[in-house]
C-alpha positions as CSV (number, residue, x, y, z in Angstrom):
1,X,23.3,60.4,-74.1
2,X,25.3,63.4,-73.1
3,X,27.5,64.6,-75.4
4,X,31.2,64.9,-74.5
5,X,31.6,68.6,-74.5
6,X,28.2,69.4,-72.6
7,X,28.4,70.7,-69.1
8,X,27.5,67.9,-66.5
9,X,25.6,68.8,-63.5
10,X,27.9,67.6,-60.6
11,X,27.2,66.6,-57.2
12,X,30.1,66.3,-54.7
13,X,30.7,64.3,-51.6
14,X,33.8,64.7,-49.5
15,X,35.0,65.7,-46.2
16,X,38.8,66.4,-45.3
17,X,41.5,68.6,-47.2
18,X,42.2,65.8,-49.6
19,X,38.6,66.0,-50.9
20,X,38.6,69.8,-50.8
21,X,41.4,69.8,-53.3
22,X,39.2,67.9,-55.7
23,X,36.2,70.3,-55.1
24,X,38.6,73.3,-55.6
25,X,39.7,72.1,-59.0
26,X,36.0,71.7,-60.2
27,X,35.1,75.1,-58.8
28,X,38.1,76.6,-60.6
29,X,37.1,75.1,-63.9
30,X,33.5,76.6,-63.6
31,X,31.9,73.1,-63.4
32,X,28.1,73.0,-62.7
33,X,28.2,71.9,-59.1
34,X,24.5,71.4,-57.9
35,X,25.1,70.2,-54.4
36,X,27.9,69.3,-51.9
37,X,27.7,66.3,-49.4
38,X,30.0,66.4,-46.5
39,X,30.1,64.8,-43.0
40,X,28.2,66.6,-40.1
41,X,30.1,69.2,-38.1
42,X,32.0,67.4,-35.3
43,X,34.0,68.4,-32.3
44,X,37.8,68.5,-33.0
45,X,41.2,69.7,-31.6
46,X,42.1,70.1,-27.9
47,X,39.1,72.1,-27.1
48,X,36.7,69.9,-28.7
49,X,35.1,72.9,-30.6
50,X,32.6,71.9,-33.0
51,X,34.0,72.6,-36.5
52,X,33.1,72.3,-40.2
53,X,35.0,70.0,-42.5
54,X,37.3,71.4,-45.1
55,X,34.9,70.6,-47.7
56,X,32.0,72.5,-46.2
57,X,34.0,75.6,-45.5
58,X,35.2,75.7,-49.2
59,X,31.7,74.8,-50.4
60,X,30.1,77.7,-48.4
61,X,32.8,80.3,-49.4
62,X,31.5,79.7,-53.0
63,X,27.7,79.7,-52.2
64,X,27.3,76.2,-52.8
65,X,24.3,74.2,-51.4
66,X,25.7,71.8,-48.6
67,X,24.1,68.6,-47.2
68,X,25.3,66.9,-43.9
69,X,23.2,63.7,-43.5
70,X,24.3,61.5,-40.6
71,X,23.6,58.4,-43.2
72,X,22.8,58.0,-46.8
73,X,20.6,55.0,-46.0
74,X,17.5,57.2,-45.7
75,X,14.5,58.1,-48.0
76,X,15.3,61.7,-47.2
77,X,19.0,61.4,-48.5
78,X,17.8,59.6,-51.6
79,X,15.1,62.1,-52.1
80,X,17.6,65.2,-51.7
81,X,20.0,63.8,-54.4
82,X,17.3,62.8,-56.5
83,X,16.0,66.6,-56.5
84,X,19.5,67.9,-57.7
85,X,19.2,66.0,-61.0
86,X,22.9,65.4,-61.0
87,X,24.3,63.6,-63.9
88,X,27.2,62.4,-61.6
89,X,28.3,62.4,-58.2
90,X,32.0,62.8,-57.4
91,X,33.2,61.0,-54.2
92,X,36.5,61.6,-52.4
93,X,37.1,60.6,-48.8
94,X,33.6,61.3,-47.8
95,X,33.5,58.8,-44.9
96,X,30.0,57.5,-45.3
97,X,28.8,54.2,-47.1
98,X,26.9,54.9,-50.3
99,X,24.0,52.4,-50.6
100,X,22.9,50.9,-53.9
101,X,19.8,52.9,-54.0
102,X,21.8,56.3,-53.6
103,X,24.5,55.0,-56.1
104,X,21.8,54.6,-58.8
105,X,20.5,58.0,-58.6
106,X,22.9,60.1,-60.7
107,X,22.5,59.4,-64.6
108,X,26.3,58.4,-64.8
109,X,26.5,57.1,-61.5
110,X,29.2,58.0,-58.8
111,X,33.0,58.2,-59.5
112,X,35.4,57.9,-56.5
113,X,38.9,59.5,-56.3
114,X,41.0,56.9,-54.4
115,X,44.4,57.4,-53.2
116,X,46.0,54.3,-54.3
117,X,46.7,52.3,-57.5
118,X,43.6,50.0,-57.3
119,X,43.4,46.8,-56.7
120,X,46.2,47.5,-54.2
121,X,45.2,49.1,-51.1
122,X,41.4,49.2,-51.2
123,X,40.0,50.7,-47.8
124,X,40.4,53.5,-45.2
125,X,44.2,54.2,-45.1
126,X,45.9,53.4,-48.6
127,X,48.8,56.3,-48.1
128,X,49.7,54.9,-44.7
129,X,49.6,51.3,-45.8
130,X,51.8,51.8,-48.9
131,X,54.4,53.6,-46.8
132,X,54.4,50.8,-44.3
133,X,54.7,48.2,-46.7
134,X,57.7,49.9,-48.4
135,X,56.0,50.1,-51.6
136,X,57.9,51.9,-54.5
137,X,55.0,53.6,-55.9
138,X,51.5,54.7,-55.2
139,X,49.0,57.0,-57.1
140,X,45.3,57.8,-57.6
141,X,42.6,55.9,-59.3
142,X,39.5,57.2,-60.7
143,X,36.7,54.3,-60.3
144,X,33.3,53.8,-61.1
145,X,31.7,53.1,-57.7
146,X,29.7,49.8,-57.2
147,X,28.3,48.2,-53.9
148,X,31.7,46.8,-53.0
149,X,34.6,48.3,-51.0
150,X,36.6,50.0,-53.9
151,X,35.8,47.2,-56.5
152,X,34.5,49.3,-59.2
153,X,35.8,49.5,-62.7
154,X,38.7,51.6,-63.2
155,X,38.2,55.0,-65.3
156,X,41.8,56.7,-64.9
157,X,45.1,56.0,-63.1
158,X,48.0,58.2,-62.4
159,X,51.2,56.8,-60.8
160,X,53.3,58.5,-58.3
161,X,56.8,57.4,-57.2
162,X,57.4,57.2,-53.2
163,X,60.6,59.0,-52.3
164,X,62.6,57.9,-49.4
165,X,61.8,61.3,-47.8
166,X,58.1,61.1,-48.4
167,X,55.7,61.0,-45.4
168,X,51.9,60.6,-45.3
169,X,51.4,64.2,-45.4
170,X,53.6,64.8,-48.5
171,X,52.3,61.9,-50.4
172,X,48.6,63.0,-49.7
173,X,49.2,66.4,-51.0
174,X,50.8,64.9,-54.2
175,X,48.0,62.4,-54.7
176,X,45.4,65.1,-54.2
177,X,46.8,67.0,-56.8
178,X,47.2,64.5,-59.0
179,X,43.6,63.4,-58.3
180,X,42.3,66.7,-59.1
181,X,44.2,66.8,-62.5
182,X,42.9,63.4,-63.6
183,X,39.4,64.2,-62.5
184,X,39.2,67.3,-64.9
185,X,40.7,65.4,-67.6
186,X,38.0,62.7,-67.1
187,X,35.2,64.9,-66.9
188,X,36.1,66.4,-70.3
189,X,34.8,63.2,-72.0
190,X,33.2,61.2,-69.3
191,X,31.1,59.0,-71.7
192,X,34.1,57.7,-73.6
193,X,36.0,56.9,-70.3
194,X,32.9,54.8,-69.0
195,X,32.7,52.8,-72.1
196,X,36.6,52.1,-71.9
197,X,36.4,51.4,-68.0
198,X,38.4,48.2,-67.1
199,X,37.5,45.7,-64.5
200,X,40.0,45.3,-61.5
201,X,41.9,42.3,-61.1
202,X,40.3,41.2,-57.9
203,X,43.0,38.5,-57.2
204,X,45.6,41.4,-56.7
205,X,43.5,43.2,-54.3
206,X,44.9,44.2,-50.8
207,X,43.1,46.0,-47.9
208,X,44.2,49.2,-46.3
209,X,42.9,49.0,-42.9
210,X,42.3,52.0,-41.0
211,X,45.3,52.9,-38.8
212,X,45.0,52.0,-35.1
213,X,46.5,54.0,-32.4
214,X,48.2,51.1,-31.0
215,X,50.2,50.8,-34.4
216,X,52.0,54.2,-33.6
217,X,53.8,52.7,-30.7
218,X,57.5,52.1,-31.6
219,X,58.8,48.6,-30.8
220,X,62.7,49.2,-30.8
221,X,63.1,45.5,-31.3
222,X,62.0,45.9,-34.9
223,X,64.5,47.1,-37.7
224,X,65.5,50.5,-38.2
225,X,63.9,50.4,-41.6
226,X,60.6,49.5,-40.4
227,X,60.6,51.9,-37.5
228,X,61.4,54.6,-40.0
229,X,58.6,53.6,-42.5
230,X,56.3,53.7,-39.3
231,X,57.5,57.1,-38.5
232,X,56.9,58.3,-42.1
233,X,53.4,56.8,-42.4
234,X,52.3,58.3,-39.0
235,X,53.3,61.8,-39.8
236,X,50.7,64.5,-39.2
237,X,47.8,61.9,-38.2
238,X,49.1,59.0,-36.2
239,X,52.5,60.2,-35.1
240,X,54.9,57.3,-33.9
241,X,55.8,57.5,-30.2
242,X,57.8,55.8,-27.5
243,X,58.5,56.7,-23.7
244,X,61.7,58.4,-22.5
245,X,62.1,58.5,-18.9
246,X,58.4,58.0,-18.2
247,X,57.4,60.7,-20.7
248,X,55.8,59.9,-23.9
249,X,57.5,61.6,-26.8
250,X,56.6,61.6,-30.5
251,X,59.2,60.8,-33.3
252,X,58.5,63.0,-36.0
253,X,61.7,62.7,-38.3
254,X,64.3,59.9,-38.3
255,X,66.3,57.9,-40.7
256,X,68.0,54.6,-40.9
257,X,71.7,54.9,-40.6
258,X,73.4,53.6,-43.8
259,X,76.5,52.2,-41.7
260,X,75.8,50.6,-38.2
261,X,77.7,52.4,-35.5
262,X,78.2,49.5,-33.2
263,X,78.3,49.6,-29.3
264,X,78.6,46.2,-27.7
265,X,75.8,45.0,-25.8
266,X,73.6,48.0,-26.8
267,X,70.0,47.2,-26.1
268,X,67.2,48.1,-28.5
269,X,65.9,51.4,-27.7
270,X,69.2,52.6,-26.3
271,X,70.8,55.8,-27.5
272,X,74.1,55.1,-28.7
273,X,75.3,58.4,-29.9
274,X,74.3,62.1,-29.5
275,X,75.3,65.1,-31.0
276,X,73.9,68.6,-31.1
277,X,71.7,67.6,-34.2
278,X,70.7,64.2,-33.6
279,X,70.6,61.3,-31.4
280,X,71.1,57.7,-32.7
281,X,68.9,54.7,-31.3
282,X,69.8,51.0,-31.6
283,X,66.9,49.1,-33.1
284,X,66.6,45.3,-33.5
285,X,68.5,45.4,-36.6
286,X,70.6,48.7,-37.4
287,X,70.4,52.1,-35.9
288,X,68.0,55.2,-36.4
289,X,69.0,58.8,-36.4
290,X,66.3,60.9,-34.8
291,X,66.4,64.6,-35.7
292,X,62.9,65.8,-34.7
293,X,60.7,64.9,-31.9
294,X,57.6,66.4,-30.0
295,X,57.9,66.4,-26.2
296,X,54.8,66.4,-23.9
297,X,53.0,69.6,-24.3
298,X,55.2,71.2,-27.0
299,X,55.1,71.6,-30.8
300,X,57.6,69.5,-32.8
301,X,61.1,70.5,-32.3
302,X,64.4,69.7,-33.8
303,X,66.9,67.9,-31.7
304,X,69.3,71.0,-32.0
305,X,66.6,73.2,-30.7
306,X,65.9,71.0,-27.7
307,X,69.6,70.5,-26.9
308,X,70.0,74.4,-26.8
309,X,67.7,74.5,-23.9
310,X,68.5,71.2,-22.5
311,X,72.0,70.2,-23.1
312,X,72.2,67.0,-21.2
313,X,68.9,65.5,-22.6
314,X,69.0,62.3,-24.8
315,X,72.5,61.2,-23.5
316,X,74.5,58.1,-24.6
317,X,73.0,55.0,-22.5
318,X,69.6,56.7,-22.0
319,X,66.9,54.3,-23.4
320,X,63.7,54.7,-25.3
321,X,60.9,51.9,-24.3
322,X,57.6,51.1,-25.7
323,X,55.6,51.7,-22.5
324,X,55.9,53.5,-19.3
């Protein structure tokens, strides 16, 4: 048995910036990190240049050994982890399935940093699904991993309220920081936390399926509230979009109007008001005030900036549609 204050030999597995936040916290606390796993380098961006993950970049900057297997379901992958003699493997948004043989190698198993309050929102897109569902809170769960999909025992939880201005990006940042703090606290006395681990109530589980591109297409017959949530959930990863005069535009920031500005016979998608700072769109229920969009080939811009260059764009009576 490892004593609570004894320094653990940690292996780490993660890929995106969310995971890099966890690794950074471990590095800053001088934990003994014996190896880092991350996804193989892949093409990214408009130029499709091969890029390293955020975790790999951080690990290399601190001279940590990096492993990038295509799969963990091989004898080589198990052999490499065994050779590290890791007490525990910390997993955060890694992106590969950990088979049973791999899970059982570290002395104290594998711990996952998951961006939801399990058992709610198991799966790949917990932040987006929490926003789309209009949840009042989210958070981070540290879980003892088993063979199931986010079904392991709960070691630690931190709740985070979801504000009306929160987007996927802002929530991800807050959850990442909360996860890093929770992880440091957990590792200060891991054996005690594992003895006190609690089973999840599996009857309360919900599944956070990965966001599909088609879910970013705005149907203006939906309510203004639901469309606002769609825009916030897509921010920075799967931006909500619509078509305007045969051009696909992304809606980056918009809010449901508290009072409905009624125009007789206005169709969903129709612009019902337009000022120098925003324009208003009729939805299936209520209206949406749009303040930031991204035009084709451009970066996100405020409506004020766009109208300074094109005063007659987004006029009353123009209409947004869900296809060309």
